[in-house]
N, C-alpha and C positions, 0 to 999 in steps of 0.2 A: 737474605738480601737486606742491606742496611736501609733504614727508613730515610727518605729524602726530607730535607728541611724545607719548610714553606718560606720562600724568599720574597714574595710579593709584599710591598709595604702596606701596612694596615693603617686606616685612618684613626689617629689618636690625638687627643689634646692633652693638656696637663692632667686632667681628671681621668684619663684613660677612656675617652669616648671616640667612637667611629660613627660617622653619619653618611647614609645614602639617601638621596632625595628624589621624590616623585611628585609631579605636579598634577597628574590626571587622576583625581580621586573624588569620590562623592562627598559633598559638603557635610553629610550626616556623620562622617567619621570624625569624631571630636574627642580629644583627650588621648588616653594611652591604652594600649593592649600589651600586657606583659606576655612575652613568648616563653622566656625562661629567666634564670637569675642574671643573665648578662645581656639579654636582647629584649628590646621593646619596640613597638610601633607607636608613633605619636604624631600629633599635629601641633604640639606645643612648641613654641619658639625657644631658642637658647641664645641670648644676646652675644655670648662669647663666640659661639659657632657662627651665628648669622652675620657677624661683622666681617667674616672672611669669605662670604658668598658673593658671587657676581651680582651687580645691581639688579639685573632682570629677575633673579631668584629672590632677592630681598623684597620685591614688590608683590609677590604672589603667595598664597597659602601653599604649604608643602607637607606632604606625608613623608615622615622620616623613619627610616630603619636605624635605630641607635644601638650601638654595641658598647658596653662598658666592661673592660677587663684588661688582661695583660697581653702584651705583645708576644706572639709566638704561641704554639700549642693549638689545641682544637678550636679555641675561641676565634681565631682569626678567620675561620671559614664561615662564621655564622651569618654575617650579612649576606654574603654570596649565596649561601644555602637557602636563606629565607627568600631572597629575591627569586631564586630558582623555583622554590615551592609556589610562590605567588604567580609565576608564569604558568604553572600547571593548573591553578585554580581560578584564575581570572579570565573573563572573556574580553577584557580590555588590554591594551598594550602595556606591558611592564618593561619600560625602558627608562632607566634612571637618568635624571637630569645631571647627576654628577655625584662624586664622592669626595668628602673632605677628610684630610688626614694630616697628621703632624709627623714630619721627618726631620731629624737633626735640629729639633727645636723650632722649626718653621712650619706654619700652616701651608698646605698645598690643596688646591681644589682641582680635581680631575673632571673636566666636563665630559659629557657623553653626547652622542648624536641626539639632536633635538627633534627627531621625527616623533610624531604622535601616533604612529601606526606600526604594525608588524603583521606577519602572515598568520592567519588563524583567528585572531580576536574579532569579535563582532559588535562589541560595545565600546563606549568612549571612556568610561570612568571605572577605576578600581573601587569595589564596594566593600562595605564592612563584612559581608558574607564571604567575599573572596579572601579577606585577611584572616578570618576565623578558620576557613577551610585550609589555608596555607599553614596556619599554626598547628593544625592537627597532623599534617604530614611532615612538618619541619624536622622532627627527630630523624626520620629516615633520609630526607634529602641532605641533612647534615652528615649523616654517616657515609653516604655515597660521596659527598664532596671531599670528605677526609680521605677516603680510599683513592680518590682520583690522583692524589699526590704520590702514591706509593707504587702502583703497578697497574697493568691492564686489567680491566674489569668490564664485563658486558654492559652493565648499566652506566658506568662512568663514560664509556665510549659512546653509548647512545645519547647521553646528555650533552657531550661535546658537539656532536652533530646537530642535536636539537637546538642548542644555544646559538651555534653559528648560523643555522638556517633562520632562526627567529629574528636575528638582527640583520639578515641579508637584505640589501636593497634590490638585488637581482632575483627575479622570480624563478628563473631556471635553477640557479644555485640553491635557492630555498627548497625547491622540490627535491633536488638531489640530496640535500642534507636531511630533510624530514624523512624521506623514504629510507635512507641509509640508517637513520636512527631506529626506525621500525624494524628493518631487516636485522639489525644487530641484536635487538631484543627477542624477536620472534622466531628466527630461523637458526637452525643448527645442522644444515644439510646443504649439499650442492646439487640436489636433484629436485625437479619440479618446483623451482623457487617461486615462480609467479603464482601458481595455484596455492602452495602452502602459505605464502604471504597473505593472499586475499582471504583464504579460509580461516587462518588463525586470527586475523583482525576481526573478522565477522563473528567467530566463536567467542572471542574475548569481550567484545563491546556489545553485541546483540543479545537481547533477552527473549526475542520471539523469532520464529522462522522468517517472518516478513522483514523484521529489522536486520537480521543476518544477511538476507538476500540484498537489501539496499546497501548495507555496508560493504558487502562483497563487491558490488558493482562499482562503488566509489573507489575502493582499494585497487580494483582491476584497472580503472582509468588512470589512477595515480602511477601504478607500476609500469603500465604501457608508456605513459608520457615520460617518466624518468628514463626508461630504456631508450627512447628516441632521442632524448636530450643528450645523454652520455655517449651515444653512438653517432651523433651528428645527423640524425634523420629528421626530416620535417615533421613537426607535430600535427600540422594540418596543411593541406595543399595551398590554401590561401594564407599568406603570411600575416595579414592583418587579423583574420579570424583566429589564427594560431596564437598570436600575442594576447588577444582578448581572452581566449580560452585559458591560457596558462596563468595570466595575471588575476583574472576575476574568478576562476573556478578551481583550477587544479592546485595552485599554491595555497590558497586559503583552506581548502579541504585537507590538503596534506598536513598543514599546521594543526588543524583541529584533531585529525586522527592521531598524530603523534602526541599531542597534548592529552587527549583522552586516554590513550593507552598508558602513558607514564603516570598520570594521576591515579588511574585505577589500580595500577601496580602498588602504589604507596597506600592508597586508601584501604585496600584489602589485605595489606601486610604481606605482599608477595615479593618484596624486593630481593630476598635471599633466593627465592625460586628462580627469578630471572637473571641472577648472577651465574647460574649453572645451565649450560646448554642441555645437559642430560635431563635436568629437572624440568626445563621448559618443554622438551619433547614428551616427557612422561605426562605432564599436565595436559597438553593438547591432544595426546592420544586418548586419554581418559575422557576429555570433553567431547571428542568425536563420537563416542558411543554412549554418552550419558543422557538420560532424560532430564536430569536436574543439574544444570551447569553450576548453579550457585553452591550446591552442596559439595561438588567436586572442588571448586575453588576454595571454599572454606576449609576443606580437608587439607589441601596443600598449604594454605596459609597457617594452619595450626601446626604443621610439621616444620615451619620455619623457625 
């Protein structure tokens, strides 16, 4: 199958720079963090770039994801892949204020939704620790972003649902997206879906029986709510209580579960395991009967 070319325009200026901007970050992030030879995170201003920003963004400090490289090839995925990694490591909303790029010799600014929230995050500001954690998983989120342009892949599919849910303004659709992302990663069967879904999330995220039990209960509530939403059944008899339950409880917990599972897949080096349904089944079968979950996970990671 021939490899598809990446057609989305990348943000370039004459020096070959691409910039994505975030306004919600801790003041202690100061200076630059080098991610690799083409990508850096910085709070330093660039007069040539800043001159083309909207007035409202020129007045505030910005955290910038800056790419320097050639148009085309793997590099064009890097800003996107780092932002995706940051979404998995930050407890604050990772919603870009915009992206600046050069097309046909002209600067273009693509604004984004100016919401300061998304489903799952519990803090207001992106921290230095978030950025450092994102840098550690960046290589794998980049690899998955590159695969996304070629063919179907379990992890790329999960990320598409995760990203769509993360940016959703509708709580019902966010729940559907986050749950589908988790299903796509964790399940490889058409039987006992609800039980397998809850058990595997609990196995993967919990480290003690009590933790697993608590996570199982959260996952069960999520799966039940998603099923009612997609089948048009009332989530609660009282519509006002149902709306509060969905917005304040289920959608945020769905976002955090999906975020936690995806992040742990990358942190433990399990991305190639989760690309294969057979390997996922083998991992969770072994976890089911293991006394030491961490040793099982390390064994599967080393086989990747």
